[in-house]
N, C-alpha and C positions, 0 to 999 in steps of 0.2 A: 775527666781528671786523669792526669798521667801518674801512674804508679811505677816507681823505680825499683830496681833490685834491692837498693838500700831500704826502701819502705818495707818490702817483703821480709828482708832479713830482720829488721828491727821489730816488726810485728811478731815474727816467729820467736824471737828472743824474749819479747814481752810475754807471750803466751807461756813460754817455758818458765819464766820468772814468776808468773802469777798462777799458773794452772798445770804445771807439769805432772802433778799427781792425779789429775782428773781424767775421766774418760775422754774419748774423742769428742763426744757431745759437749762435755764441759769446756774443753779447749775451744770448740767452735763458739760456744756462748760468750766466752771472754773475748774472742776475736770480733764477734758481732757487736759487742758493747763498744769496742774501739771503732769499728766501722761506723756505727751510729753517730759517734762523735765527729768522725771525719766528714760524714755526709749531712751534718745538721743544717746545711744550707745558709748559714750565717757567714757573711764575708769577714775575713780576719777573725775567725772563730776564737772564742775564749779558750776552747779546748786545745788549740794549736792547729797548725796547718799540715794537712796530709798525715799519712800513717806515722811517719817518723816523728813529726812535730807533736802529734797527739800522744804517742807513747812516751816520748821523752820530756813532755811538759813537766816542769818541776812539781813534785809532790802529788802527781795524779796517779801514778802507778808506782807503788813503793819499791818494787824491784829495781827501779832506776835511781833510787836515792843512794847517794854515795856511801852512806853508812849501812846500807842493807847488805846482808850476806850474799844475795844473788848478784849484786852489782859487778864483782870481779868476773863473773861468768858472762854477763851481758855485755860488758865493755871489751871482752876479748882477752883480759889478763889471765883468765883461766879458761880451759876448754870445756864446753858443754858436751856431754856424751853424745856421739853421733846419732844413735837411734832416737834418743830423746828429742834432739833438735829436729831430726827428720820428721817425727810425728807432729811437731809444732809447725814445721814448714807446710806440711800437708793441710793442716787446719787453716793456716794463714792464706794459702793459695785458694782453698775452697771458698773462703769468705770474700777475699778480695775479688775473685773472679765470678762471684755470685752463683756458685755451684750448689750451695746449701741455703735453705731458708733461715731466716732469723728466728731462733727459738726463744729469744728474750722479749719479744713483743715491743721492740724499740728501746730497750734499756740503754742508758748512757752511764749507769753507775752499778757497782756491785761491791759487796764486801764478803770477806771470808767468815764462815761460821765459827772458825777457830778464835775469832776475836771474843773477848770476854763480854763486851757490850756492843750494841749496834752504834755506829757513828751517828752523830747528831743530825746529819742531813737526811738520814733514812726516815725520820719521823715526818718529813715534809715531802717525801716522794712516794710514788705508787709502786708497790712490789709487783713484779711481772712474772717472776720465775724463781724457784729454788731448785738447784740442780747440783748434785754432788756437794762440794764444800762451799758453795757460793750462793748468795741471795742477790737477785738482780732487780733493779729499779729504774723507773724513768721519772722525770720531773712532772709534777702536776701543773697543768697550765693555769 
């Protein structure tokens, strides 16, 4: 699979929008969740095609929703602080290039613990990891 610079940039921006307050391990876990969707092996995947397609699939990662306060930063209308984006680029590159193992156990979903209640889909999925402010899941076959 060809990964473009745009894919790398959009993955890094998504990590920033979803996990900028997390440790490096938390950023990597979010990136692996996206990679697991990218590499699910299904043609014309429901998740979207490639890293950019998966990250920007409507309503999958809330930071890309036009009403989300992160969106102006992700779209380039506002500037993401250099160091913060650089940390996210490192996590994105490590995951895309296969330099770090998947800590999520194959997760394709997560939610933030800051949510008042778990999303409905969580009851039908298997929890694989809790790390920082996120809980990770994969579908039950």
